[in-house]
C-alpha positions, 0 to 999 in steps of 0.5 A, spaced: 611 199 382 611 204 388 617 207 390 620 203 396 620 208 402 627 208 406 627 210 413 632 210 418 628 205 422 628 200 416 635 201 415 637 199 422 632 194 422 635 191 416 642 192 419 640 188 425 637 182 420 644 182 417 648 181 423 644 176 426 644 172 420 651 173 417 655 176 423 658 183 424 663 182 419 658 181 413 655 188 415 657 193 409 653 199 406 653 195 399 650 189 402 645 193 406 643 196 400 642 189 397 638 187 403 634 193 402 633 192 395 636 199 394 642 203 391 647 203 397 648 210 396 640 211 398 643 209 405 648 214 406 642 219 405 640 217 412 646 214 415 653 217 413 658 211 414 658 204 417 661 207 424 654 211 425 650 205 422 653 200 428 652 206 433 645 206 431 644 199 431 647 198 438 643 204 441 636 201 438 638 194 440 640 196 447 635 201 448 630 195 448 633 191 454 628 191 459 629 196 465 628 191 472 623 194 476 626 197 483 622 192 487 625 187 492 632 186 495 638 189 491 641 182 490 634 181 487 635 187 482 642 185 480 639 178 478 634 181 474 639 185 471 643 180 469 638 175 466 635 181 462 642 182 459 643 175 458 637 174 454 639 180 450 646 177 449 642 170 447 637 174 442 643 177 438 650 174 440 653 176 433 652 183 435 652 183 443 658 179 443 662 182 438 662 189 440 666 187 446 672 189 442 670 196 439 671 201 445 666 206 442 660 201 441 661 198 448 661 205 451 654 206 447 651 200 449 654 200 457 651 207 458 644 205 456 643 199 460 648 199 466 645 205 471 640 200 474 646 195 476 650 201 479 644 203 483 642 196 485 649 195 487 650 202 491 643 200 494 647 194 497 652 198 501 658 197 496 663 202 495 664 205 489 671 201 488 666 195 490 661 197 485 666 198 479 669 191 481 662 188 481 659 191 475 665 188 471 665 181 474 657 180 472 658 183 465 664 179 464 660 173 467 654 174 462 658 175 456 662 169 457 656 165 459 652 167 452 658 166 448 659 159 451 651 157 450 651 161 443 657 157 440 657 151 443 650 148 443 653 140 443 659 141 447 656 137 453 655 131 449 662 131 446 665 133 452 662 127 456 664 122 450 671 125 451 671 123 458 669 116 457 674 115 452 680 117 458 683 112 463 679 112 469 685 116 473 683 122 469 676 121 468 672 117 474 671 123 479 668 128 473 664 122 470 661 120 477 659 127 478 656 129 472 652 123 471 649 125 478 641 126 477 642 132 481 647 135 477 644 134 471 638 139 473 643 144 475 641 151 472 648 153 471 647 161 470 643 161 476 647 158 480 654 161 478 650 168 478 647 167 485 654 165 488 657 171 485 652 176 488 652 173 495 659 174 495 659 181 493 658 183 500 664 179 503 669 181 497 676 183 500 
């Protein structure tokens, strides 16, 4: 049997597979070696430690995020950036949504994807203070949305059943609103994002 050729690219790809399948906590050099079918020590010849492994995965994943083309209004560019980041977060929630507690990993990620967002907001006439606030608002919203979608896929049915079990004085308005046909068609992400972007130029 030919000897398996190990490369940095194969290691990072396998590490991402592990994270996607079992979560960030499952990532270790030993388990990665098992996943690749090699001695864990072989991994160290390419990547010196777990911190560098995580950094490599973050760089690889976030470098794939499409950079919005600078066409249209600045608001449209902000919306395009947020959609691209949402898609990335939903594609790899075990990575994107867990590194928020790792300052180094977050810095590596943000440095690679935030420039188009900063540029669009600056083009909209926002001051540096307002740009910083807007970036935090948008990133936090997308993270929260992706976390909700990835971890609570059946929450809507459960919530409606819970409301239906309550006395009318606690649930009547909610049930009437949520059962409205127009409300059920609402794209929550697009609606909330559009409201946020529209309000950026009127923020205090």
